[in-house]
MIDOSE-1310 file (N, C-alpha, C; in nm, 2 decimals, decimal comma, always signed):
residues 118
qeql	+1,15/-2,98/-5,05/+1,17/-2,95/-5,19/+1,05/-2,86/-5,23; +1,08/-2,77/-5,32/+0,97/-2,68/-5,37/+0,88/-2,76/-5,46; +0,75/-2,73/-5,46/+0,65/-2,79/-5,55/+0,58/-2,68/-5,62; +0,57/-2,70/-5,75/+0,49/-2,62/-5,84/+0,39/-2,71/-5,91
vesg	+0,26/-2,68/-5,90/+0,16/-2,76/-5,96/+0,07/-2,68/-6,05; +0,09/-2,70/-6,18/+0,01/-2,63/-6,28/-0,12/-2,70/-6,31; -0,22/-2,63/-6,34/-0,35/-2,69/-6,38/-0,43/-2,59/-6,47; -0,54/-2,65/-6,53/-0,62/-2,56/-6,61/-0,61/-2,58/-6,76
ggsv	-0,51/-2,66/-6,80/-0,50/-2,67/-6,95/-0,61/-2,75/-7,01; -0,61/-2,76/-7,14/-0,71/-2,84/-7,21/-0,70/-2,82/-7,36; -0,80/-2,87/-7,43/-0,80/-2,85/-7,58/-0,92/-2,76/-7,61; -0,88/-2,65/-7,69/-0,98/-2,55/-7,73/-0,96/-2,52/-7,88
qpgg	-1,07/-2,47/-7,93/-1,06/-2,42/-8,07/-1,00/-2,28/-8,08; -0,94/-2,25/-8,19/-0,89/-2,11/-8,21/-0,99/-2,01/-8,17; -0,94/-1,91/-8,10/-1,03/-1,80/-8,05/-1,09/-1,83/-7,91; -1,07/-1,95/-7,86/-1,11/-1,99/-7,73/-1,03/-1,93/-7,61
slrl	-1,07/-1,96/-7,49/-1,00/-1,91/-7,37/-0,97/-2,03/-7,27; -0,87/-2,01/-7,20/-0,84/-2,10/-7,09/-0,78/-2,01/-6,97; -0,79/-2,06/-6,85/-0,73/-2,00/-6,74/-0,64/-2,10/-6,67; -0,52/-2,07/-6,66/-0,42/-2,16/-6,60/-0,40/-2,11/-6,46
scaa	-0,37/-2,21/-6,37/-0,33/-2,18/-6,23/-0,21/-2,26/-6,20; -0,13/-2,20/-6,11/-0,01/-2,26/-6,06/+0,00/-2,24/-5,91; +0,00/-2,35/-5,83/+0,01/-2,34/-5,69/+0,15/-2,38/-5,64; +0,20/-2,30/-5,56/+0,34/-2,32/-5,50/+0,33/-2,37/-5,36
sgti	+0,40/-2,48/-5,33/+0,40/-2,53/-5,19/+0,53/-2,61/-5,16; +0,52/-2,70/-5,07/+0,65/-2,77/-5,03/+0,73/-2,68/-4,95; +0,86/-2,66/-4,99/+0,95/-2,57/-4,91/+0,94/-2,43/-4,95; +0,84/-2,39/-5,04/+0,82/-2,25/-5,07/+0,73/-2,19/-4,97
ssfa	+0,79/-2,11/-4,89/+0,71/-2,04/-4,78/+0,62/-1,93/-4,84; +0,52/-1,89/-4,77/+0,44/-1,78/-4,81/+0,52/-1,65/-4,83; +0,62/-1,63/-4,74/+0,71/-1,52/-4,76/+0,79/-1,52/-4,89; +0,84/-1,64/-4,91/+0,93/-1,66/-5,03/+0,85/-1,63/-5,16
ftia	+0,72/-1,68/-5,16/+0,64/-1,66/-5,27/+0,60/-1,52/-5,29; +0,57/-1,45/-5,18/+0,53/-1,31/-5,19/+0,63/-1,22/-5,25; +0,76/-1,25/-5,22/+0,87/-1,16/-5,27/+0,92/-1,21/-5,40; +0,87/-1,32/-5,45/+0,92/-1,37/-5,58/+0,87/-1,31/-5,70
amaw	+0,95/-1,28/-5,80/+0,91/-1,25/-5,93/+0,88/-1,38/-6,00; +0,76/-1,40/-6,05/+0,71/-1,52/-6,11/+0,69/-1,51/-6,26; +0,68/-1,62/-6,32/+0,66/-1,62/-6,47/+0,59/-1,75/-6,51; +0,53/-1,74/-6,63/+0,47/-1,85/-6,70/+0,56/-1,88/-6,82
yrqa	+0,59/-2,00/-6,85/+0,67/-2,04/-6,96/+0,59/-2,14/-7,04; +0,62/-2,16/-7,17/+0,56/-2,27/-7,24/+0,67/-2,33/-7,33; +0,64/-2,46/-7,36/+0,73/-2,54/-7,44/+0,65/-2,60/-7,55; +0,66/-2,55/-7,67/+0,59/-2,61/-7,79/+0,67/-2,73/-7,83
pgkq	+0,59/-2,82/-7,90/+0,66/-2,94/-7,95/+0,78/-2,91/-8,04; +0,89/-2,97/-8,00/+1,02/-2,96/-8,07/+1,09/-2,83/-8,05; +1,04/-2,75/-7,96/+1,10/-2,62/-7,93/+1,15/-2,60/-7,79; +1,24/-2,50/-7,77/+1,28/-2,48/-7,63/+1,17/-2,41/-7,55
relv	+1,18/-2,43/-7,42/+1,09/-2,36/-7,33/+1,12/-2,21/-7,34; +1,01/-2,13/-7,34/+1,02/-1,98/-7,36/+0,93/-1,92/-7,25; +0,97/-1,80/-7,21/+0,90/-1,72/-7,11/+0,79/-1,65/-7,19; +0,66/-1,66/-7,14/+0,55/-1,59/-7,21/+0,50/-1,47/-7,13
agit	+0,51/-1,48/-7,00/+0,45/-1,37/-6,91/+0,52/-1,38/-6,78; +0,55/-1,26/-6,73/+0,61/-1,25/-6,59/+0,53/-1,15/-6,51; +0,55/-1,16/-6,38/+0,49/-1,07/-6,29/+0,58/-1,04/-6,17; +0,60/-0,91/-6,14/+0,69/-0,88/-6,03/+0,62/-0,91/-5,89
rggt	+0,70/-0,90/-5,79/+0,63/-0,92/-5,66/+0,53/-0,81/-5,63; +0,55/-0,69/-5,69/+0,45/-0,59/-5,67/+0,33/-0,60/-5,77; +0,33/-0,70/-5,86/+0,22/-0,72/-5,94/+0,23/-0,66/-6,08; +0,34/-0,60/-6,12/+0,36/-0,55/-6,25/+0,39/-0,66/-6,35
pdyt	+0,30/-0,67/-6,46/+0,32/-0,78/-6,56/+0,41/-0,73/-6,67; +0,46/-0,83/-6,74/+0,52/-0,81/-6,87/+0,49/-0,94/-6,96; +0,49/-0,92/-7,09/+0,46/-1,03/-7,18/+0,55/-1,03/-7,30; +0,57/-1,15/-7,35/+0,63/-1,16/-7,48/+0,54/-1,11/-7,59
dsvk	+0,60/-1,05/-7,69/+0,52/-0,98/-7,79/+0,40/-1,07/-7,85; +0,42/-1,20/-7,87/+0,32/-1,28/-7,93/+0,19/-1,30/-7,85; +0,20/-1,27/-7,72/+0,08/-1,29/-7,64/+0,02/-1,15/-7,58; +0,09/-1,04/-7,61/+0,04/-0,92/-7,56/-0,10/-0,89/-7,61
grft	-0,18/-0,84/-7,52/-0,32/-0,81/-7,55/-0,41/-0,93/-7,55; -0,36/-1,05/-7,53/-0,44/-1,17/-7,53/-0,43/-1,25/-7,39; -0,31/-1,24/-7,33/-0,29/-1,31/-7,21/-0,28/-1,21/-7,09; -0,32/-1,25/-6,98/-0,31/-1,17/-6,86/-0,26/-1,26/-6,74
isrd	-0,15/-1,21/-6,68/-0,09/-1,28/-6,57/-0,14/-1,21/-6,44; -0,16/-1,29/-6,34/-0,20/-1,23/-6,21/-0,15/-1,32/-6,10; -0,15/-1,27/-5,98/-0,10/-1,35/-5,86/-0,19/-1,33/-5,74; -0,20/-1,43/-5,66/-0,28/-1,43/-5,54/-0,18/-1,47/-5,43
nakn	-0,12/-1,37/-5,36/-0,01/-1,41/-5,26/-0,07/-1,48/-5,14; -0,20/-1,45/-5,11/-0,26/-1,52/-5,00/-0,28/-1,67/-5,02; -0,28/-1,71/-5,15/-0,30/-1,85/-5,18/-0,17/-1,91/-5,25; -0,06/-1,84/-5,25/+0,06/-1,88/-5,32/+0,03/-1,93/-5,46
tvhl	-0,05/-1,86/-5,53/-0,09/-1,90/-5,67/-0,06/-1,79/-5,77; -0,04/-1,84/-5,89/-0,02/-1,75/-6,01/-0,12/-1,80/-6,12; -0,18/-1,70/-6,18/-0,28/-1,74/-6,29/-0,23/-1,69/-6,42; -0,28/-1,75/-6,53/-0,26/-1,70/-6,66/-0,39/-1,71/-6,74
qmns	-0,46/-1,60/-6,76/-0,58/-1,59/-6,84/-0,54/-1,58/-6,98; -0,58/-1,68/-7,07/-0,55/-1,68/-7,21/-0,67/-1,67/-7,29; -0,68/-1,56/-7,37/-0,79/-1,54/-7,45/-0,75/-1,53/-7,60; -0,84/-1,54/-7,69/-0,81/-1,54/-7,83/-0,70/-1,63/-7,87
lkpe	-0,71/-1,76/-7,82/-0,60/-1,85/-7,84/-0,58/-1,89/-7,99; -0,45/-1,91/-8,02/-0,41/-1,94/-8,16/-0,35/-2,08/-8,16; -0,34/-2,14/-8,27/-0,27/-2,28/-8,27/-0,13/-2,27/-8,23; -0,06/-2,16/-8,25/+0,08/-2,14/-8,21/+0,09/-2,13/-8,06
dtgv	-0,02/-2,12/-7,99/-0,01/-2,11/-7,84/+0,00/-2,26/-7,78; -0,02/-2,36/-7,87/-0,01/-2,49/-7,82/+0,12/-2,53/-7,76; +0,12/-2,60/-7,65/+0,24/-2,64/-7,58/+0,21/-2,68/-7,44; +0,31/-2,71/-7,36/+0,30/-2,74/-7,22/+0,34/-2,61/-7,15
yycn	+0,26/-2,57/-7,06/+0,28/-2,44/-6,98/+0,32/-2,47/-6,84; +0,42/-2,40/-6,80/+0,48/-2,42/-6,67/+0,49/-2,28/-6,60; +0,49/-2,28/-6,47/+0,52/-2,16/-6,39/+0,65/-2,19/-6,32; +0,72/-2,08/-6,28/+0,84/-2,09/-6,21/+0,88/-1,94/-6,17
lrna	+0,99/-1,93/-6,10/+1,05/-1,80/-6,07/+1,09/-1,74/-6,21; +1,10/-1,61/-6,21/+1,14/-1,54/-6,33/+1,28/-1,59/-6,37; +1,36/-1,63/-6,28/+1,49/-1,68/-6,31/+1,49/-1,84/-6,32; +1,37/-1,89/-6,31/+1,36/-2,04/-6,33/+1,44/-2,11/-6,22
gwkw	+1,44/-2,06/-6,10/+1,53/-2,12/-6,00/+1,47/-2,23/-5,92; +1,34/-2,25/-5,93/+1,27/-2,36/-5,85/+1,26/-2,48/-5,94; +1,24/-2,59/-5,87/+1,22/-2,72/-5,95/+1,10/-2,71/-6,03; +1,11/-2,75/-6,16/+1,00/-2,75/-6,25/+0,89/-2,84/-6,21
gqgt	+0,76/-2,80/-6,23/+0,65/-2,89/-6,21/+0,62/-2,97/-6,33; +0,51/-3,04/-6,34/+0,48/-3,13/-6,45/+0,42/-3,05/-6,57; +0,38/-2,93/-6,54/+0,32/-2,85/-6,65/+0,18/-2,89/-6,68; +0,11/-2,81/-6,76/-0,02/-2,84/-6,80/-0,03/-2,82/-6,95
qvtv	-0,09/-2,91/-7,02/-0,09/-2,91/-7,17/-0,21/-2,82/-7,22; -0,17/-2,74/-7,32/-0,27/-2,65/-7,39/-0,26/-2,69/-7,53; -0,38/-2,72/-7,59/-0,38/-2,76/-7,73/-0,49/-2,67/-7,80; -0,45/-2,60/-7,90/-0,54/-2,51/-7,97/-0,55/-2,56/-8,11
ss	-0,66/-2,61/-8,15/-0,68/-2,68/-8,28/-0,82/-2,68/-8,32; -0,85/-2,66/-8,45/-0,98/-2,67/-8,50/-1,01/-2,82/-8,54
């Protein structure tokens, strides 16, 4: 079974930064990860999970409007990992962050909690 393990969340004040990481393992081979379009999602309290950033297998990123200019997605295919650098955090960025395929086709991990509050 595929395994996605997210880490790096925490509690920060508005304007702060966090760097999230997601490691893919289990039945996810290095080849499968390398050719996968990946994404970061977040689920705010009481809301549906939404895609916030994606990255193609070639490394081209895209972002939802609310995080453009503040978040940066990257990938390290040698380590089967995807990162999300989050700067200038706002209270509305609060939520549980998950990584998955762009089409959300792998089993969801446990996510990592991000709380932005003064």
